[in-house]
N, C-alpha and C positions, 0 to 999 in steps of 0.2 A: 966433141964427143959427147954423145947424150948419157946421162948417167943411167945406171941399171934401174929397172923399176924394182920398188920396195917388194920384197916377198910378200905374197898373200899368206894371211893366217888361216890356217884350218880349224874353223870354228868348232866342228865336232870333236877334235882332238884335243883342243883348247878347253871345251866344256868337261870332258873326261878327266883331263888333268886337274882342273880347278875342283871338280868334284871330290877327286881323291884327297886333295889338300883339305877341303871342307870336312869331309869324311874323318880323316885322321885327326883335325883339330877338334871335332865334337867328340871323338872317342877319349881324346885326352883330357876332357873336361872344359868344353868352352864357357868362358864367363858370361852371364848375361849382359844383353845390349840395353844400357840404361837411356832413357829418353833425354836427347840433348835439350839445352836450354832454349835453342831455336824453335824446336817442335813444341816445347810446352809453353812457349809464349803466343803459338798460333792457337792454341786450344781455347774453346770457349762453348758455353752452352748452345746448343742448337746445331752445332756443326756435326757433319757426318764424317767419321773416320772408317775408310775401307782397310781392313787387314787381311790376313789370310791365316790358314790353319798350316803350320809349317809341315813339309813332307820330307822325311829322311832326316838329312843333317842340315836343312834349311835353318837359317837364324831365325829364333823364336821372337815374334813381335810382342809377346805377352806383356812387357813391362810398359811399352809404349801404348798398349791397349788399356792395361790398368789406368795409366795416366788421364787417357781420353775418357774414360769412364768417370774418374774422379772429377774431371772438369764439366761432366754434364753433357758429353758428346754422346751422340747415337752412333752405333756400329753397323758396318756392313761387311759383308765377305763375297768373294768372287764366284760366280756360277758359270760353268762351262758346259755346252751341250756336245761340241765336237772341236777337233782341232782346226776346222776351217772357219768356225763362227767365233765371233768375238765374245770376250766375257761380258757378262752384265753383274752389277753388284746388287745383291739384295740385303735387304734389312736383317739384322742379327742381334740377339740378346744372349749373353751367357745363360747357358741352360737350354736355349732352342735347339731342337732336333736337328742333326745333319745327317745327309745322305753321302755315300762313299760313289764316287764317280770315276771316269776313266783314269788311269794311272795311281788309283788310290786316293786321289784327292778328296777332301771332305767339304762339302758345300751344303748352303741352305737348301731346303726344299723348294721345289718349284713354285709353290703357292706362297713363298715369302715375298712380302713387297719389294719392287725394285726401288732401289734407293740411288740417289745422286750424290756421290761423295765430294767433299771439300778437300779433303787429305786422302792420298792413297798410299799405303805402305806396301812397298814394292819388294818380292822376294827376287834373287838373283843368284846366278851362277858365279858371275865375275864382274868386274868393275875397273874404271881406271881414275885417275884423278880429275879428269874433266866431268865426272859423273855419267860418263857412259856405261851402259849396262849390256851385260851379256845374259840373256834369259835361256830358257829351256830350248828355244829355238822355233817354237810356233808362232810368236808373235802376238800372242794374246792381250800382254799388257800394253805393246806399243799401239795396237788398234785401240783399245780402250782408253788410252790416256789421250789420243788424238780427239776422241769424240768428248773429252772433258776439258774444254778450255778453262783456264785459271786454277785449275787443280794444283795443290802443291804435292808433288810426286817425291816420296822419300824411301830410298832403297835401304834395305836392312840386309847386313852382311857380317862376315867376319873380315878381320884385316887380311888373312891369308887368301882371300879371294881377290885381292888387288893385283893388277898387272900394269905394267908402264903405259901400255896403249892398246886399245881395242879398235878393231876395224869398225867403221861406222857406215851403216848402209842408209840410203834415203827414207827409210820408213821408221828407222829407230829414233826412239823418243829419248832425249836426254833428260836425266832426272834433275830435279832441283837440289837434291843434295843426297847423301849416304851415309849413314851411321853404322859405326862398327863398335865393337867392345873397347876400342881405345881412342876413337875420334869422329868429329863430324867432318865432313868433307861437303863444302857448299860449292855449286856451280859459280864459276867466275861470270858475273852479269855485265861487268865492265866491257865496254865496246871500244 
């Protein structure tokens, strides 16, 4: 007798549930996410760190950005033109003007130089212990990370966003690590 197939996970419903948990966590006063030692050890002058401006209750990468600046790194932010087109990273420095794009995203102006990040701080809706990420659903970061071989992709999230396991599609990019307000989860690279 064949075992019953595993039930599929309704990603839109899971996103809605996890956003609700994240929203409630932030309303209750989410603590800042401190830069983990493994991240700090990677920082050095001349590296480019791509961050993001948090939208709604997304985890704020500000402490990691401050650490990157203190180490002499340059910064970049994502810029998107449409849901179908991949994001590109553009140089950014504190105080540079930002424009409001679709969905309320704040991004660099179109004439900001394109940058190639060495480290990407990745927002997410949900994650599991294997560093799989559930994003907003457009695949922007998955496509961007595929085009950046060798980049260190660090997810930024709150512990309430963790689930036991996420469904993984062939195009999903596993993150190298995820940092929350309580710990760092690193992808198991042992084969």
